[in-house]
Structures are given as C-alpha cells and as structure tokens.
N, C-alpha and C positions, 0 to 999 in steps of 0.2 A: 683217425681211424684208418686202419690198413685194409686195402681191398685186394683180393686175389687178382692177379694179372689176367686170369681166364674168366673172370666174372662177366665183364661187358661183352666179350665175343660170344659166350654161352647165352647170355641174355638176348643178344641180337638174333642169334640163330633160333632160339626158342620162340621169340615173337614172330619171326618170319615164318616159321613152320606152322604156328597157330593160325596166322593170317591165311596162308595157303590152304590149310585144311578147311577153314571156314568158307573160303571162296569155292572150294570143290563141292560143298554141300548146297550152295545156292544155285537156283536155275539161272542160266545165262540168257537174259532177255534177247540179246542179239542172235543167239543160236536157235531160239524158238521160232518156228514158222507157223503162221496162221493162214487159213483160207476161209472164204465164205462162198458157198456154192449151193445150188438147189435146182428145183424144177418149177416151171410156171405152167399151169394147166387150167383148163376150163372147169369150173366147180361142178357143173352139171354133167357134162359128157366125159370128163376126166382126160380129154384129149390134150396133148401138149400145145402150147401157144408159142409159135416161132416168131422171131423178129420183134419180140417185146423189148421195150427199153428197160434196162436194169441200171439203176444209179446207186452208187455206194458213197455215202457221205460220212466222213470221219469227224470226230469231235475236235480234231486239230485243224479243221477247215479244208481238208482234202476232199476232192470229188472225182470219182471215176465213173465212166459210163460204158456200157457194152450192150449188145443185143443177144437175145436168146438164140440158141441153135435151132435147127429143124426139129430137134427132139424136145425143145422147150427148156433146155438146160443153160445154166450160166455158171461161171466160176471166176472168182477173184482170188488168184493165187500169186505166187512169186512173179514179179515183173522181170522181163528179160532185159530191160533197159538199165544199165549201170548197177545191176544187182539190187535195185530198190524193190520194195514190197508194197502191195496194196494194203494189207491188213497187218497192223503193228500192235505190239503189246501195250497194255494200259491205256487203251482208247475205247470210246464208244462209237458204234457205227449204226447207221440207218440204211436199210436196203429199200429202195422205192421202185415199184414196178408200174409201168404204164404200157397198155396195149390197146390198139384201136378197137372200139366197141365194148370195152371192159372198164369197170371202175378201178381207179388207182388203188394200190395196196402197198403197205409198208410194214416193216418189222425192224426192231432194234436188236443189236447184239453187242456184247461187251467183252473185251479181252482182259480187262483189269483183274488182277489176282490170279490169272492163269499161270500154272507152274510147269506146263509142258506144251509142246506143239499141239495145235488143235485145228481140225477142219470142222467148221460150223455148217450144218445143213439147214437151210431155210427154204422151204417149199411154199409156193403161193397158189392157192385155188382162187382164181379170179371169177367174179360175178359179171355176167353180161349186163350191159346197160339196157334197161327196158325203155322202149320208145313208144 
C-alpha cells in the first residue's frame, strides 16, 4: 500500500490543532482564583464582631486562621507568600467562627465543579451565649 508522503505530516498537524482547540475550551484550574470572605456580626444587634477567630479548613488537610477586622470582616484570598492560594479548585472547605461570649458557628463551601473564578460570600450571625 502506497502512502502519500504528506499524509503523516498533515495527520500530525491536524491532531495537534484539535488538541490545542480542545484545551482552549476547557477552564484552566490554575488560572481560576477563588476567595472566601464575609462578615461576622451579632445576631440580635447586627453590630460587627471584631477580633473573632476565623478558621478555614480544607479537605486537603490545610488549615488557615485569621481574625476579623474592626468592621467584622474576613477574607481568605490569594496569599502573598510564593504565589500560593488559600482557596483551591476541587476542594471542600469549612469556615469556623469563634468569638468570646458567642456560640461557635461554621459553614461549608465547595469549589468542585467551578468553571470560573469565584468569590464566595459567607456571613455569620452569631448568637450570644446565655448565662
């Protein structure tokens, strides 16, 4: 069987082009940026709770912790250290809030299946502990 001398180069270029086009249509997980942020406030008075402990636990075993600002806000966004990130694609996260005089609160978030960069807003209305 005689093969045209241009058959293999054309086949190679065609396959390369199809692969490149397929990759352009897929979201690049490394390029996606996620953050988890929110407000922590008193459930009754609606006043912000400053200096509350905010812990972010990832299903990969990662744990990060910070304190809320004077306005009761927190944000886990891109880390400045070595270009690492707090929130990664295809993981589950739990945000846990602790503040003196209030009951602990937590909420889960999941980045699995996300096809674009997302900032997840998780606000917490904490209940005072009755004494």
